[in-house]
LOMI-201954 format. One line per 3 residues: number of its first residue (from 1); their letters; for each residue x, y, z of N, C-alpha, C, O. Coordinates in pm, 1 decimal, padded with zeros to 6 digits. Layout:
BEGIN
NUM = a = X,Y,Z,X,Y,Z,X,Y,Z,X,Y,Z  ...
//
This chain:
BEGIN
1 = mye = -00197.7,01753.2,01164.1,-00277.2,01632.7,01177.7,-00259.7,01546.9,01053.2,-00262.6,01596.9,00940.8  -00241.8,01418.5,01074.6,-00228.6,01323.2,00964.9,-00361.8,01251.2,00943.6,-00441.4,01235.1,01036.2  -00383.6,01208.7,00820.2,-00497.8,01125.1,00785.4,-00447.6,01005.2,00707.3,-00371.2,01019.5,00611.9
4 = vkd = -00490.8,00887.2,00748.1,-00452.7,00761.8,00684.8,-00580.6,00685.2,00654.8,-00669.8,00676.9,00739.2  -00589.7,00629.7,00535.6,-00707.3,00551.9,00496.9,-00686.6,00404.2,00532.4,-00577.7,00348.4,00518.4  -00796.1,00344.1,00578.7,-00800.1,00201.0,00606.3,-00930.1,00149.9,00545.4,-01033.8,00146.7,00611.5
7 = gsr = -00923.3,00110.0,00418.7,-01044.9,00075.5,00346.6,-01131.9,00199.0,00334.6,-01087.5,00300.9,00281.7  -01254.3,00191.7,00382.5,-01344.1,00306.9,00375.4,-01334.1,00395.9,00499.2,-01401.9,00498.3,00507.3  -01251.4,00358.1,00593.9,-01232.2,00436.3,00716.9,-01117.5,00535.0,00700.0,-01027.6,00514.5,00618.4
10 = tlq = -01122.0,00643.1,00779.1,-01012.6,00739.6,00785.3,-00963.8,00748.9,00928.7,-01042.9,00771.9,01020.2  -00834.6,00731.1,00948.6,-00774.6,00746.0,01081.0,-00708.6,00883.6,01085.9,-00626.1,00915.5,01000.3  -00743.3,00963.6,01183.0,-00683.8,01095.9,01200.7,-00606.9,01097.7,01331.3,-00653.6,01044.7,01432.1
13 = fng = -00488.0,01159.0,01330.2,-00406.1,01162.1,01450.6,-00299.5,01269.4,01438.6,-00263.6,01312.3,01329.0  -00250.1,01311.2,01553.3,-00135.1,01400.7,01559.3,-00013.6,01315.6,01588.8,-00022.1,01218.4,01663.9  00097.3,01350.7,01531.2,00219.2,01274.9,01553.1,00326.8,01316.9,01455.6,00334.0,01432.0,01412.5
16 = rll = 00411.1,01218.8,01421.9,00520.7,01247.8,01328.6,00539.5,01130.6,01233.5,00513.0,01015.2,01267.1  00585.8,01163.6,01114.6,00617.3,01063.3,01012.4,00755.1,01006.9,01042.6,00852.8,01081.3,01052.0  00762.6,00874.1,01057.9,00890.9,00809.5,01085.1,00960.8,00762.9,00957.9,01083.7,00763.7,00950.9
19 = ges = 00883.6,00722.2,00857.5,00946.1,00672.1,00735.4,00844.2,00644.0,00627.7,00725.2,00627.1,00653.9  00894.5,00639.4,00504.8,00813.0,00608.6,00387.5,00895.9,00525.4,00291.5,01018.7,00533.6,00289.8  00825.8,00443.7,00210.3,00893.4,00370.9,00103.4,00790.4,00333.8,-00001.7,00670.2,00330.5,00024.8
22 = tsw = 00839.8,00306.1,-00121.1,00752.6,00269.1,-00230.7,00822.7,00166.1,-00318.4,00945.4,00164.3,-00328.8  00743.4,00081.3,-00380.6,00799.6,-00014.4,-00476.2,00788.8,00038.7,-00619.4,00824.0,-00032.0,-00713.9  00740.6,00162.3,-00636.6,00724.7,00219.8,-00770.1,00859.0,00224.8,-00843.0,00962.0,00260.0,-00785.6
25 = rkg = 00854.6,00189.3,-00968.2,00968.8,00200.3,-01060.3,00915.1,00254.0,-01192.4,00795.2,00245.0,-01218.9  01001.4,00308.8,-01274.1,00960.1,00361.3,-01403.7,00888.5,00251.0,-01482.6,00939.1,00139.6,-01496.3  00771.3,00284.3,-01533.2,00693.6,00188.8,-01609.6,00598.8,00104.0,-01526.6,00524.6,00023.0,-01582.2
28 = str = 00599.5,00120.8,-01393.1,00510.7,00042.2,-01307.5,00364.6,00076.8,-01333.6,00330.3,00193.3,-01353.5  00279.5,-00024.3,-01333.5,00135.7,-00002.0,-01342.0,00067.9,-00030.3,-01208.2,-00044.7,00013.5,-01184.7  00135.9,-00102.7,-01121.6,00088.3,-00129.7,-00985.5,00209.8,-00126.1,-00892.8,00319.0,-00169.2,-00929.8
31 = wie = 00189.0,-00073.9,-00771.8,00297.3,-00070.5,-00674.1,00239.4,-00051.7,-00534.4,00120.1,-00026.5,-00517.2  00327.4,-00064.8,-00435.1,00292.2,-00051.0,-00293.5,00361.1,00072.2,-00237.6,00476.3,00101.0,-00270.3  00288.4,00145.0,-00152.3,00345.5,00258.3,-00079.0,00322.1,00235.4,00069.8,00209.5,00211.0,00112.9
34 = fal = 00429.6,00243.6,00147.8,00421.2,00230.7,00293.0,00452.7,00364.6,00358.3,00531.4,00443.4,00305.8  00391.1,00389.5,00472.5,00427.4,00501.2,00559.4,00412.0,00453.7,00702.8,00320.4,00378.0,00734.7  00501.9,00498.6,00788.5,00495.9,00463.8,00930.3,00500.8,00592.8,01011.2,00588.2,00677.3,00991.7
37 = yqt = 00404.8,00605.9,01102.3,00392.0,00724.4,01186.0,00399.3,00683.2,01332.2,00376.2,00567.5,01367.4  00432.3,00781.1,01416.9,00417.4,00763.0,01560.5,00326.6,00874.1,01610.1,00351.4,00992.0,01584.5  00221.5,00836.2,01681.0,00127.1,00935.7,01731.4,00188.3,01007.4,01851.2,00288.1,00963.0,01908.1
40 = dng = 00126.8,01118.2,01887.8,00175.2,01194.0,02003.5,00172.5,01112.1,02132.3,00250.4,01138.8,02223.8  00083.3,01012.2,02140.5,00077.9,00929.4,02261.7,00169.7,00806.8,02253.0,00171.5,00724.7,02344.7  00245.9,00793.6,02143.4,00344.9,00686.6,02132.1,00302.5,00564.9,02051.8,00384.1,00475.5,02029.9
43 = syv = 00177.5,00558.3,02007.0,00133.3,00447.0,01923.2,00193.9,00458.8,01783.7,00234.2,00566.7,01740.3  00199.0,00346.0,01715.3,00247.4,00343.2,01577.2,00129.2,00324.1,01482.8,00036.7,00248.4,01512.0  00133.3,00393.2,01369.8,00032.9,00377.1,01264.8,00107.5,00337.8,01137.8,00187.1,00415.2,01084.6
46 = lsr = 00080.7,00216.7,01090.2,00140.8,00165.1,00967.4,00036.4,00174.4,00856.9,-00074.9,00123.7,00870.8  00073.2,00239.2,00747.9,-00017.7,00257.6,00634.9,00039.5,00189.0,00511.9,00158.7,00199.1,00483.0  -00048.6,00118.3,00439.4,-00008.4,00055.2,00313.4,-00113.2,00091.0,00208.3,-00233.4,00079.3,00232.0
49 = igv = -00065.5,00134.7,00092.0,-00154.9,00164.2,-00019.6,-00108.2,00082.4,-00139.3,00007.5,00091.4,-00180.6  -00197.8,00003.6,-00193.9,-00173.0,-00066.2,-00319.5,-00224.9,00022.5,-00431.0,-00346.1,00037.5,-00446.6  -00135.6,00081.2,-00508.4,-00171.8,00176.6,-00613.2,-00182.4,00103.0,-00746.7,-00101.7,00015.0,-00776.9
52 = slv = -00282.3,00140.0,-00825.4,-00299.4,00078.8,-00956.9,-00337.7,00183.9,-01059.6,-00420.0,00271.5,-01033.2  -00276.7,00173.8,-01177.3,-00311.0,00258.7,-01291.7,-00389.0,00180.2,-01397.1,-00413.0,00230.8,-01506.7  -00428.4,00058.0,-01364.9,-00489.8,-00033.2,-01461.6,-00640.8,-00010.9,-01469.1,-00707.6,00006.8,-01367.3
55 = yhg = -00693.1,-00012.1,-01591.9,-00837.9,-00006.5,-01612.4,-00880.4,-00122.3,-01701.2,-00799.3,-00180.3,-01773.4  -01010.4,-00155.2,-01694.4,-01065.0,-00271.1,-01763.3,-01184.5,-00231.2,-01848.1,-01249.0,-00129.4,-01822.7  -01213.1,-00312.3,-01948.8,-01334.0,-00296.1,-02028.8,-01449.9,-00367.2,-01962.3,-01430.0,-00446.9,-01870.7
58 = svc = -01570.9,-00338.8,-02007.5,-01691.5,-00392.4,-01943.5,-01700.8,-00544.4,-01950.3,-01766.5,-00604.6,-01865.4  -01637.2,-00608.6,-02048.7,-01646.9,-00754.1,-02062.0,-01539.6,-00829.9,-01984.1,-01539.8,-00953.0,-01982.3  -01449.0,-00758.2,-01920.6,-01339.8,-00823.8,-01847.4,-01394.7,-00894.6,-01723.2,-01469.1,-00833.6,-01646.3
61 = plv = -01359.6,-01022.7,-01701.7,-01408.1,-01094.5,-01583.4,-01359.7,-01033.3,-01451.2,-01420.2,-01056.4,-01346.5  -01251.5,-00955.8,-01455.8,-01199.8,-00895.2,-01332.9,-01289.5,-00782.6,-01282.3,-01283.5,-00747.2,-01164.5  -01372.6,-00725.7,-01369.9,-01464.7,-00619.5,-01328.5,-01558.4,-00672.1,-01220.4,-01575.9,-00608.7,-01116.4
64 = rky = -01617.5,-00786.3,-01244.9,-01709.1,-00845.6,-01146.6,-01632.1,-00898.8,-01026.9,-01672.4,-00877.1,-00912.6  -01521.7,-00968.2,-01051.9,-01444.3,-01028.7,-00943.5,-01401.5,-00925.4,-00839.8,-01409.0,-00951.2,-00719.6  -01356.3,-00807.9,-00885.7,-01307.2,-00704.0,-00794.9,-01412.6,-00599.4,-00761.0,-01385.7,-00507.4,-00683.8
67 = glv = -01532.5,-00612.5,-00817.9,-01638.4,-00516.3,-00788.9,-01605.8,-00376.0,-00837.8,-01634.3,-00277.8,-00769.3  -01545.9,-00366.4,-00956.2,-01504.8,-00236.4,-01008.8,-01626.0,-00156.5,-01055.4,-01726.1,-00212.5,-01100.2  -01614.9,-00025.5,-01044.1,-01723.4,00066.5,-01077.8,-01684.6,00144.6,-01203.2,-01569.9,00186.5,-01218.8
70 = evs = -01781.2,00163.3,-01291.6,-01753.5,00235.1,-01416.6,-01732.3,00383.0,-01392.3,-01792.6,00443.1,-01303.4  -01644.3,00440.5,-01474.4,-01621.4,00585.2,-01476.3,-01613.9,00628.6,-01621.8,-01590.0,00547.5,-01711.3  -01634.4,00755.5,-01643.5,-01623.4,00811.3,-01778.2,-01479.4,00800.0,-01826.3,-01385.9,00820.5,-01749.0
73 = tns = -01461.8,00767.7,-01952.5,-01325.5,00760.6,-02007.2,-01255.1,00895.2,-01996.7,-01132.1,00900.2,-01996.7  -01330.3,01004.0,-01987.8,-01270.8,01137.8,-01973.9,-01203.2,01157.3,-01838.5,-01117.7,01244.7,-01824.1  -01240.6,01076.7,-01739.2,-01185.6,01094.6,-01604.5,-01064.9,01005.0,-01576.2,-01011.5,01007.8,-01465.3
76 = ive = -01021.8,00927.5,-01672.2,-00907.5,00838.0,-01652.5,-00778.9,00919.4,-01652.1,-00761.0,01009.0,-01734.7  -00689.3,00887.9,-01558.7,-00562.1,00959.4,-01549.2,-00478.2,00935.3,-01674.2,-00491.0,00832.5,-01740.6  -00393.9,01030.1,-01704.2,-00317.2,01028.3,-01828.8,-00227.5,00905.5,-01843.8,-00211.1,00853.7,-01954.2
79 = dav = -00169.8,00859.2,-01733.6,-00077.6,00745.5,-01742.4,-00145.3,00610.8,-01714.3,-00077.0,00512.0,-01687.0  -00278.0,00606.3,-01720.6,-00351.7,00480.7,-01701.0,-00317.0,00381.4,-01811.8,-00283.1,00419.0,-01924.0  -00326.7,00253.1,-01775.7,-00288.8,00145.1,-01866.5,-00401.8,00042.6,-01872.2,-00458.4,00005.9,-01769.3
82 = gce = -00433.9,-00003.0,-01992.3,-00537.8,-00104.0,-02008.5,-00492.4,-00240.2,-01960.2,-00374.0,-00273.5,-01965.3  -00588.2,-00318.2,-01913.4,-00566.2,-00455.0,-01867.2,-00503.9,-00537.6,-01980.0,-00544.3,-00526.9,-02095.8  -00405.1,-00620.2,-01944.5,-00339.4,-00705.0,-02044.0,-00428.2,-00819.3,-02090.8,-00406.1,-00874.6,-02198.5
85 = ecv = -00529.1,-00855.5,-02010.6,-00618.0,-00965.8,-02048.0,-00728.9,-00922.0,-02142.6,-00753.1,-00986.8,-02244.5  -00797.1,-00811.1,-02109.1,-00912.4,-00770.6,-02190.6,-00876.9,-00663.7,-02294.5,-00956.0,-00636.4,-02384.8  -00759.0,-00603.8,-02281.9,-00706.3,-00503.4,-02375.6,-00814.6,-00399.5,-02413.3,-00854.2,-00390.8,-02529.5
88 = ptl = -00861.8,-00321.4,-02314.6,-00965.3,-00221.8,-02342.9,-00908.1,-00099.9,-02414.2,-00787.0,-00078.1,-02415.1  -00994.4,-00022.9,-02472.3,-00954.6,00100.7,-02537.5,-01025.3,00217.7,-02470.4,-01132.9,00200.7,-02413.1  -00966.8,00333.6,-02477.0,-01030.5,00453.9,-02425.0,-01105.7,00528.2,-02535.1,-01178.4,00623.7,-02507.7
91 = fgv = -01088.0,00484.3,-02658.6,-01146.2,00555.6,-02772.2,-01275.5,00489.7,-02817.1,-01281.0,00368.8,-02839.6  -01378.8,00570.9,-02829.6,-01505.9,00521.0,-02880.7,-01593.5,00451.3,-02778.9,-01700.7,00402.1,-02814.0  -01550.7,00445.7,-02652.6,-01633.9,00387.8,-02547.5,-01656.6,00494.5,-02440.5,-01564.9,00570.3,-02408.9
94 = pvv = -01777.1,00501.5,-02384.3,-01804.6,00607.1,-02287.0,-01749.7,00580.0,-02146.9,-01720.2,00673.1,-02072.0  -01736.1,00449.5,-02111.5,-01693.2,00417.7,-01975.0,-01590.7,00304.3,-01974.5,-01585.9,00221.0,-02065.0  -01509.5,00304.6,-01869.5,-01417.5,00194.6,-01840.2,-01425.1,00168.3,-01689.8,-01493.4,00240.1,-01616.8
97 = fpe = -01355.1,00065.8,-01644.8,-01361.3,00024.2,-01504.9,-01220.1,00024.5,-01445.2,-01148.6,-00075.1,-01456.1  -01179.2,00135.3,-01382.2,-01044.2,00141.4,-01325.8,-01033.9,00064.4,-01194.1,-01130.2,00056.1,-01117.8  -00917.3,00009.3,-01169.5,-00890.9,-00051.3,-01039.2,-00877.9,00061.3,-00937.5,-00830.3,00170.4,-00969.1
100 = knr = -00920.6,00033.2,-00815.5,-00912.0,00131.3,-00708.1,-00784.5,00107.6,-00628.4,-00736.7,-00005.3,-00617.5  -00730.4,00215.4,-00573.0,-00621.1,00199.2,-00479.3,-00674.2,00126.3,-00356.6,-00784.1,00154.6,-00308.9  -00595.8,00033.0,-00306.5,-00634.8,-00045.4,-00189.5,-00559.2,00007.3,-00067.2,-00436.2,00005.4,-00063.0
103 = twa = -00635.3,00054.2,00032.0,-00572.9,00112.5,00150.3,-00592.2,00022.1,00270.9,-00694.7,-00044.8,00284.6  -00493.9,00021.1,00356.5,-00493.4,-00059.4,00478.2,-00410.4,00013.9,00582.5,-00310.2,00076.9,00548.8  -00450.2,00006.7,00706.5,-00372.3,00067.3,00814.9,-00384.6,-00017.4,00940.6,-00483.6,-00087.4,00961.7
106 = qvs = -00282.5,-00009.0,01022.0,-00281.5,-00079.7,01150.4,-00228.9,00014.3,01256.6,-00129.5,00083.9,01235.6  -00295.4,00016.5,01370.3,-00250.0,00093.4,01486.0,-00201.3,-00005.3,01589.4,-00269.8,-00102.8,01620.2  -00082.5,00019.6,01643.4,-00029.8,-00070.4,01747.0,00049.3,00009.5,01849.2,00100.5,00117.7,01820.5
109 = ddp = 00057.9,-00046.1,01967.7,00129.6,00021.3,02075.5,00277.5,-00014.9,02080.1,00356.7,00056.1,02142.1  00315.3,-00124.1,02015.5,00455.3,-00165.1,02024.7,00517.2,-00186.0,01886.1,00447.1,-00220.4,01791.0  00645.9,-00165.5,01875.5,00714.4,-00178.8,01746.9,00719.7,-00322.2,01695.2,00731.6,-00343.1,01574.5
112 = eav = 00711.0,-00421.4,01783.9,00709.5,-00560.5,01740.0,00589.3,-00588.9,01650.3,00600.1,-00664.7,01554.0  00475.7,-00528.7,01681.6,00355.1,-00547.7,01600.4,00372.1,-00485.9,01462.3,00319.4,-00538.1,01364.0  00444.9,-00375.9,01454.2,00473.9,-00313.5,01324.1,00556.0,-00410.0,01239.6,00523.7,-00434.9,01123.5
115 = lea = 00661.0,-00463.3,01297.7,00747.9,-00556.3,01225.7,00669.7,-00680.2,01182.9,00683.7,-00726.0,01069.5  00588.7,-00733.9,01271.1,00510.4,-00854.1,01238.8,00414.0,-00827.1,01123.7,00393.3,-00914.0,01039.0  00355.1,-00708.5,01119.5,00261.1,-00673.9,01012.0,00330.0,-00663.9,00876.3,00265.3,-00679.9,00772.7
118 = lyk = 00459.1,-00637.8,00875.9,00533.7,-00624.0,00750.9,00588.0,-00756.5,00697.4,00623.4,-00766.0,00579.9  00594.6,-00857.6,00782.2,00646.2,-00986.6,00737.5,00553.7,-01050.8,00634.6,00431.5,-01039.0,00643.3  00613.2,-01118.3,00538.0,00544.2,-01204.2,00442.1,00591.7,-01345.7,00471.2,00694.5,-01366.6,00535.6
121 = ydd = 00514.1,-01443.2,00422.0,00550.5,-01583.5,00441.3,00551.2,-01653.9,00306.6,00458.1,-01638.9,00227.5  00657.5,-01731.7,00280.4,00662.1,-01805.6,00153.9,00583.2,-01935.8,00167.4,00528.9,-01965.6,00273.8  00577.3,-02012.5,00059.2,00498.1,-02135.6,00058.0,00543.3,-02237.0,00162.6,00464.3,-02320.0,00207.5
124 = gga = 00669.8,-02230.2,00200.9,00722.0,-02322.1,00301.3,00703.9,-02272.4,00443.6,00741.5,-02341.1,00538.6  00646.2,-02152.8,00459.6,00623.0,-02097.6,00592.7,00735.6,-02010.2,00644.4,00726.6,-01956.9,00755.0  00842.1,-01994.4,00565.7,00952.7,-01908.5,00608.5,00911.3,-01762.2,00594.4,00851.0,-01723.7,00494.2
127 = ryl = 00943.2,-01682.0,00693.4,00905.2,-01541.6,00687.7,01020.8,-01457.4,00633.4,01138.1,-01491.8,00647.8  00983.3,-01346.4,00570.8,01081.9,-01256.4,00513.0,01021.6,-01117.0,00502.3,00900.3,-01099.2,00512.5  01107.9,-01019.2,00481.7,01065.3,-00881.7,00457.6,01094.1,-00846.6,00312.0,01203.3,-00872.6,00261.4
130 = tkv = 00996.3,-00787.9,00245.9,01018.4,-00741.7,00108.7,01116.4,-00624.5,00111.4,01140.7,-00565.5,00216.6  01171.4,-00591.9,-00002.8,01265.0,-00479.0,-00010.9,01197.3,-00348.0,00028.0,01258.2,-00264.2,00094.5  01070.5,-00329.5,-00013.4,00999.9,-00205.9,00019.8,00976.2,-00196.5,00171.1,00982.0,-00087.3,00227.7
133 = aqr = 00949.8,-00308.9,00236.3,00934.3,-00310.2,00381.9,01068.3,-00282.4,00449.9,01073.3,-00209.0,00548.6  01175.7,-00339.9,00398.5,01308.6,-00314.3,00454.5,01345.1,-00166.3,00444.2,01399.2,-00108.3,00538.4  01314.9,-00104.8,00327.8,01345.7,00038.2,00311.9,01265.3,00123.4,00410.0,01316.6,00221.9,00463.2
136 = lle = 01139.2,00085.9,00434.1,01057.7,00158.2,00531.8,01121.9,00150.0,00670.1,01136.5,00251.3,00738.4  01160.1,00029.0,00711.0,01218.2,00010.1,00842.9,01354.7,00078.3,00856.9,01387.3,00130.9,00963.4  01433.6,00077.4,00750.3,01562.1,00149.4,00752.8,01538.8,00299.1,00773.6,01607.1,00362.9,00853.7
139 = das = 01442.0,00353.9,00701.0,01409.6,00496.2,00711.5,01358.7,00528.7,00852.0,01404.0,00625.1,00913.7  01265.3,00449.2,00902.2,01206.5,00474.4,01034.0,01308.5,00454.2,01146.7,01299.6,00519.8,01250.5  01404.2,00364.9,01127.0,01506.5,00338.6,01229.1,01592.7,00460.5,01257.8,01648.0,00473.4,01367.1
142 = kkd = 01604.2,00548.5,01161.6,01682.9,00671.5,01180.5,01614.7,00768.4,01276.2,01680.1,00855.8,01333.0  01482.5,00753.4,01294.5,01406.4,00847.8,01377.4,01350.1,00785.3,01504.6,01306.8,00857.6,01594.3  01349.8,00652.5,01514.0,01288.3,00587.3,01628.6,01375.1,00469.9,01673.8,01392.7,00372.7,01600.3
145 = kki = 01428.1,00479.9,01793.4,01518.8,00377.0,01846.2,01447.8,00244.0,01871.8,01509.7,00138.4,01859.0  01319.4,00247.2,01907.6,01246.4,00122.4,01932.5,01227.9,00043.6,01803.0,01243.8,-00078.5,01801.2  01194.7,00113.1,01696.1,01183.5,00046.9,01565.2,01319.6,-00007.6,01525.1,01329.6,-00121.3,01479.0
148 = eqv = 01424.4,00072.0,01542.1,01559.7,00027.0,01507.6,01596.4,-00099.7,01584.4,01653.1,-00192.9,01527.3  01564.6,-00103.0,01712.2,01601.6,-00217.1,01795.3,01531.0,-00344.9,01750.4,01596.2,-00448.5,01737.9  01399.6,-00340.8,01725.7,01330.0,-00463.9,01687.4,01361.7,-00505.1,01544.4,01354.0,-00623.4,01511.1
151 = ykv = 01397.1,-00409.5,01459.4,01430.2,-00441.3,01321.1,01572.0,-00495.8,01307.4,01592.9,-00595.6,01238.5  01667.8,-00433.1,01370.3,01808.2,-00468.7,01348.6,01860.2,-00579.9,01436.7,01963.2,-00639.8,01405.9  01790.2,-00609.4,01547.3,01834.6,-00717.1,01635.8,01715.4,-00809.1,01662.4,01616.3,-00768.3,01723.0
154 = eii = 01726.5,-00932.1,01616.5,01621.6,-01030.8,01642.4,01677.4,-01133.9,01739.6,01781.0,-01195.6,01714.5  01607.6,-01151.2,01850.2,01649.1,-01247.9,01950.0,01577.7,-01379.4,01921.3,01454.8,-01385.8,01923.8  01654.6,-01483.3,01894.3,01602.0,-01616.1,01862.4,01601.1,-01697.7,01991.0,01706.2,-01717.1,02052.1
157 = p = 01483.1,-01746.1,02033.5,01478.3,-01825.0,02158.9,01542.4,-01962.1,02140.4,01547.2,-02041.2,02234.6
//
């Protein structure tokens, strides 16, 4: 059984993992992780996690803006990084405000909806796929012919 987070919700289902990709690179403090599943009944579950290692001090304006919650400095992960704006320290302060991972998921019955959910739009309205989305679709295309078909062949009316 798989579990995927969608904000404060948890989606549980039986199925198979079709593909995964990440934008993480050495030295990254924030990145995106995608996973695409197919349930036993044929639906697709697209999962996106925005991961962050960034923490803030109590005076940082982003604490209020993002609704961050204080935690003990002892509970901060080893590779956490202070905000570039407020430049907090872990030494001599009892609490800091870490960014939370942002989770999102979509369930759809057709592969076209998966592809549409991955598209981004630039300022001019042109749509495109990020490299991390392309890697997810390439990976999933090896295991699912429907995903391969909608990803690799676009019919323009």
